[in-house]
N, C-alpha and C positions, 0 to 999 in steps of 0.2 A: 704207795707204789704207783708210778706213773704208767702211761699207756705202753711205752716201749718195754718197760719191765714186765708188764702183764703179757704182752705178746711173746717175749722171750720165755716166760714161764710156761706158757701153753706149748710153745714149740719144743721145749725140752721134753714134755710128756708125749707130744705127737709130732715128731720131727718132719714127717712127710706131708703135713697138712697144707692145703692150698689157702690162698688169701681170703676167699669168701668164707670158708669154714673157720679159719682163724678169727675173722671178724666176729662171727656169731659167738664163738666160745669166749673170746675176750669180753664181749659185751655182757654175756651171762655171768661170768666170773666177777666182773666189776659190780654189777647190780646186786648180786647176792652178797658179796663182801661188804658193800656199802650198807645195805639194809640190815644185815646181821652184825655189823661192826666187828668184823673178823679179818684176819690176815688172808688175802686171796690165795696164798700158797697152800692153805689148808683145804681148799675146795676140790682140787682135782683128785680123782681117784688114784690110789697108789698101786693098782695092779700093774703087772709088767706089760701085759698085752692090752693096750687100749685102742678102741676104735672111735672114730668121730661120732658115729651114730649113738653108741652107748654112752659116751660122755655127754653129748648134747641132751639126750633123753633124761639123764640123771639131773643135769643142771636145770633144764626146763621144769622138771617136776618140783625141784626145790624153789625155783624162782616164782612159779605159778601154782602153788599148792591147791588153791581153790578152783582153778579153771583149767588145769593141765588136761584133765580127762574130757572136758566138754568143748574146749575151744578148737576151732579148725586150725590146721597147721599154718595157714597163711594169715592168721590173726596175730601171730607172734611177730613183733617188729624188732629186729635185731640189727640196727645200723652200726656202722663203724663208729667206734668210740673215739671222739676227738675233743680233748679237753685243752683249752687254751687259757693258761693262767692270766694272760694279759687282758682277757675279757671278763674277768671276775668283777662282779658288782662291788662298787665302793659303798659300804654301808655306814660310813662315818656321818653322823648327823650334821647337817649344815643348812643354812637358809638358802632359798632360791635367789641367786644373784648371778645372772648370765654374764660371762666375760665379754661376749660380742653380741651386739644387737643389729640385725639387718632390718631396714625399713624400706619397703617397696615404694618407689617414687610415686605411684598412684595414691598412696595413703600417707605420705609424709606429713601432711597438715591435719591428719585426723585426730580426734580426741584421744584415741588409744595411743597413738604415737607420742602425743604430748605427755600422757600419764607415764608411759614407759621411760621417757627421757627424765622425768622428775623422779621416778622410783629408783633408777639405776644410773646415777650421774657418773659413776666411775667406770661404766662399761665402755667398750670401744664401739661407737656407732658408725654404721656404714649404710649408705644408700645403695639400692640395687634395683635393677629393672625387673626383678622377679625370676630371671633365668639363671642367676648365679647359683652354683652349688654351695650350699651352706651346711655347716655342722661337721662333726667328726664322723669317721667311719666306724667308730666304736659307740654302740648304743649306750653304754654306761656314762658317756660324756655328753649326752644329749642336752642336759640342762645348762651346759656352758654357752649355748647359742639360742637366742630368741629371734624369731623371724615374724615381723608384723607385715601382713600382706593383704591384698584384696582378693577375696575368693571370687572366682569367675564361674565355676561349674557346679561344685558339689554342695548345693544349697539344701536340697530336700530329696529323700529317697526312702523307699520301703526298707525296713530292716532286712538285711540279706539273710539273716538266720543261718542255719547250717543246712547244707544240702540234704534234702529228704526229711528234715525235722518238721514237727508240727509248729506252724507259725502262730503268733498271737496278734498279728495285724499292726505291729509297731511301725511308726514312721520316724525317721531320723533327720536331724539337721546337724551339720558338721561344724560346730563352733569350737574348733581347736583340734590340734594334733600333737600328742605328746603329753607327758605327765611327770610330775616331780616325785610321785610315790614310786616305791620299788616293790611291787607285788610279784612274788616269784612266779605266779602262773600267768602273768599278763601277756596277752597275745601280741602286744606291740613290740615285744622283744624280737619277734620273728617277722612281723608284718611291716614295721616302720622302716623305710629305707632312707629317710631323710632324718638324720640323728640331730634333731633340734626341736625346740618347742615352737609350734606355729600357731599364731593367733590372728584370726581375720579382723580387720578394722572396719569392714563395711557391714556392720550389723543391720543397718537400715535396709540394705539390699536384701538381706535374709528375710526381713519382715515383709517386704514387698512381695517376695516370692511366696511366702507363707499365706499372705492375704488372699491369693488366688489359687492356692494349692488344692489338690484333691488327695484325700487321705483314706487309707484303709481303716476299717472300724475294728475288725477282729473280735476279740473276746469281750470287749467292754461296751458300756452303754454309749460312749462317744468315741470318735477317733482320738487316739493317743499319740502325741508327738513328743519327742524328747531329744536331748543332747546327751553326750556321754559315751558315744561309741569309741571315739579315738582319744578321749581325754576325760578326766574327771570334770563333771559339770560345774563344780564350784571352787575347785582348788585355786584357780587364778581369778576368781570373781572380784576380789578387791582391786585387781589391776584392770580387768576388762570391763567390769560393771555391766556385763550383759544382762544380769537380772533386772537392772534398772529400766531396761526397755522391754524385755520379754514379759515380765509380769503385767505391766499395764496393757500390753498388746493382747494378752490372753484374757485379761479381766474383761475386755470389751467383746470377747468371743466365747461366751459360755457353752457354745455348741461343741467346742473342742476342749481337750485337756492336755496340759503340758507337764512334762516330768523332768526335774533336775535329778540326775543320778550321781551319787557322790559317796565318798568315804570321808570327806572333809567336814570340818566344823566351821568353815568360812562362810557364815550365814549373815554377816553384817549387812550386806546389800539387800538380802531378802527382807530382813527386819525393817530396814529403812523404807523400802518401797511399800511395805504392807502386803498382807496375804490376800488370797482369793480362793474360792472353793474349787475352781477347776485348774489350779496349779498344785501339783503333787511334788513334794520333795522326798526323794527316796534314798535310803542308805543301804549299801551292801553290808550285810552282817554275817558273822560266822562264829565258830567256836573260839574261845579265848586262845587256844593253842594255835589256830591258824592266824588269827589277828596278830598275836604277839610274835610268831616265828616266821610267818610267810608274807605279811603285809607291812613291809618296812616303811618307816616314816609316816605311817597313818595313825590317826587318833584311835584310842582303844574303844571298846564297846560302850563303856560308861560315858565317855565324852560324846560319842555319836548319838546315843540316846538322849543325852541332855540337850544337844543341839536340836534333835527332833522335837522334843517337848517345847522348846522355845519357838520354833517356827509354827508348831500346831497352835500355840497360844496366839500367834500373830494372824492366824486365819488360813493357813495352808493345810492341805491334807497330806498324809504321810504314805510312803510306800517302803517296803523292805524286800531285799533280795538275798536269799540264802543261796548264794551262787559265787564260787563253786563250793558245794559240800564235798569235803574230803573224808574218805574212809581211812581210819587208823584204829589201833587198839584203844578202846575207850571212847570212841567218837560219840556214841549215843548219849551218855550222860553229860558230856560236854555241851552238846547242842541243846539238851533239855535245860541246862543252866542258862544258856543264852535266851531261850524262849521265856523262861521264868523271869529273867531280868527285864525282858521287854514287857511282859505282862505286869510286872510290879512298877514299871516306870511310865509307860505310855498311855495316853487317852485312847481306848480301843475304838471309840466312835469316829476317830480321825484317820484311821488306817484304811486306805483305799484298796490296796492289794499287797500280796506277798507272793513272790515267785520262789521256786525251788529248782535248782539245777545241779547236777553232779559235775565234778571236775572232768573236763575234756580238753584236748589240745591237739594241734596238728603235729605231724611227725617232726617237722622242722623245729617246732617250738620245744619239743622234748630235749633236743640237743642244745638249744640255747639255755634252757633252764639249768641243765646239769653243768654247763661250763660257767655260767654266771653265778650260780648258787650251788657249789659243789657239796655243801653240807645240807642241802634240802632233804626233807623227808616226804614231800608231797608226791614224788615220783616212785616211792617205794611200793605203792599199791600195784595191783595186777591190771595193767592197762593193755587193752587189745585193740587192734584195728577193727572199727565197727562200721555200722551201716552207712555213715556219711564220710568214711575215709579218715575220721579222726580217732585218736587214742581215747578210749573210754573204759570204765569198769564194765564188766560183762552185764548183760541184761538182768540176770538174777541179783547181782549185787546192787544195781541201780534200783530195782524194784524194792529191795529190802530197805534202802534209804527212804524211798517215797512212802512205803507202808508204815514206816516209823514216823516220818516228819509231817506228812500231809495231814493225817487225821489229828495229830497233836496240835498243829497250827490251826486247823479248822475248829477244834474244840476250844482252844485258848482264845481265838479271835473269831467268834461266830459271825460277826457282821462283815468280815473281810473276804474278798475274793482271793483264793489261793490257787495258783496254777503252776504248771511245769514249764520250764524254759528250755528251748532247743533240745527237745527229746524226741525219740522215735515215736511216730504217730500211734503205733499200736500200744506202746507203754502209756502215752498221754491219755488215750481213750479210757484206759482202765482206771484213771484217777480223776476223771471229770465229775 
């Protein structure tokens, strides 16, 4: 049943309903029917005399059984349901091969530009002054366009974290924008307004800025710097070869530590350049259900852990991020199996840190996820507007996750620092 049919169904039950109230009921009917895999026509009460207030209360109670009695009314977010089939993600497996490559004039003779020309000889190459609008207006088509450019501004910054969250002192460098993976929860779906993959060619300028940079220290023994905010740190490394310059740079600066954040197994460059103690290669890990059903095009857990073992043997330290943890029926034993597989596979003395964070997202991202991945199950949880304006599980549910995962991780990996990511400071303090 499409949106128009849902609206018509609600109007038949409540013919005098206004547009705002209609919006809320249609939203509730849709989410309940999707989660419970039922015909939405079965949801509306059959009494002859229906009022909006009575219907909404019944639907809210059914949609939010765990939090209906405790959540404030303004925490229930019920936006207009807008499903656009043309924006649905294409999950057909395919190699990364852009149709069009734009190269900014300032970097047309760069090493990266040369490698791109050699890697994609059938692409349509265009030179640009950097001001040309590139890419499609459809996020799902972003990998069709590659833009090689000279970064001028966004070299280094403190991690913006989430408003009001407890920070960990992370420092970011922006080595790319856009990713070839299709993770259903990825914030870039809502955030990225240039639907192309952007790769800076002026890595040497990044290193010049880093050499004189001032960094937050945060929770760790040394300032921690990393890439991977707007792209996966390694997914394009065979093309960019950033690791070939980053690792030697930080090898000479043991007072800092650098982190590659990835879901990729593209570790050839790291192995070639050789490891060092203050470079950490970290993987996002999750339950097999999330990896298999919500992290499309990514390597599975076994492949990620095998790659981690290889880089550990080469001399790197390891990091892991249980982020986002998703609550669903049976999630706890699934995460236990992930942790057990890590314990059975990894060298524990090589693991520098493990972070834990539950699924959270902006209001705008919710609508992107449901239109691009209409069969998703990650939105079926009880998400409420929380302290930072994002959609989150309520505090009690998040604490349940942390009471389960944090002690288990600390017991399994006693030499490793385990911390919470982007969490309410009050919740974070209780798990320090």
